[in-house]
N, C-alpha and C positions, 0 to 999 in steps of 0.2 A: 831874084829877090828871096826865094825860099832858102837857097843855099847860105845867103848872108844871115837870115833869121836863125837858121840851124847852127851856123858857126857861132853867132853871138849866144845863143841859148847853151851850146855846149860849154863855152867859156864861163858863162854865169854859173851853171851847174857845177863845174869843176871848182870854181872859187868858192861857191857856197858849200860844197861838200867839204873842202879843205877847212873852211872857217868852222863848220860843225864839229869836225874831228878835232880841230885845235882847241875849242872851248871844252869839249869832252875831256881831252887829255889835260888841260888846265884844271878842270874840276877834280879829276882823279888825283893830281899831284897835290893840290890844296888839301883835299880830304886826307891824303896819306900824311901830309904835314900836320893836319889837325889831330890825327890819331897819334902821331909820334910825340907831339909836345906834352900831353898829359901822361903818356907812357913813360917818357924819359924822366919827368918830374917825379912820378911814383917810384920808378926804379932807383933813383938816387935818394929817395926818402926825404923830398923837399916839402915844405908847406904848401898847401893849395894856393896861397897868396903869390908864391914865386911864379913868375911868368904869366900871371893872369892877364895882364893887359896885352901881351903878345898873342895869347890864346883867343882872346876876344877879337883882336884885329884879324887873325887867321879865319875865325868863324865868319866875320863880317865879309872877308874876301870871298869865301865860299858862297855866301848868299848872294854877293854882287855877281859872281860868276854864273850863278843859277838865273839871275835876272838877264844877263847877257845872252844865255842860252835860250831863254824864253823869247827874247827880241829876235834871235836868229830863226827860231821855228816860226814865229809870226811872219817874218820876212819870207821864209820858205813857202808858206801857205799863200802869201800875196803873189810870190812868183809863179806858183802853180796856176793861179787865176790869170796872171799876165800871159803865161805860156798859151793858154787857150784863146785869150783876146788877140794875139798876134798870129793866130791861125796854125799853131803847132800841135793841135789836137788835145786830147784829154791828158789828165795826169799820167805821167809815167813813173814807175817805181823802180828803184835799183835794188840792190842786195838788201836783205833783211826781211822782217815779217811784213807781209802786205795785208792791208785791210780786205775783207771779203769783197767789198764793192769796187776794188781796184780792177781796171781793165785797160789794156794798151790802146785800143781803138774802140770807141763807142759804136754801137750798132747804127748803121746808117751813115756813118761818117765816110768821107772820102778814103778809100783804102790806100791811096797814094801816100797818105800820112803815116802808113805802117812803117816806113823807113826810119821814122823817129823812134820806133819802139826800143831800139838798142840804146837810146839816150835817156839816162835816168835824171831828169831835172828834179822831179819830186821824189828824192830818195827816201825810203822809209826810215823814220827815226825811232 
């Protein structure tokens, strides 16, 4: 049973991290586009009115991507709680900056769960 839970958790973590990376990449690309539009308008000496509707749409797209990112981070936190509920120990952190209170195995927990330590379900964002 533990192996099945670990396998499912690893798959979920992998998919979650891929989704987080994808939305970050999307936000970067939208932000680059948002910077390029007014730069191009200025470089060709066009009126501020030219392309304004497109610039507003791109700005809205970036804001919407930010909302998607927030939903993913909310899901990440919920999955961290779920991880503990299904008996896979406390939060595990992957690469990145770790909060000071992060620990792989809480004091007093079953040390058999230490094998999960290599598995970053709750990757630091």
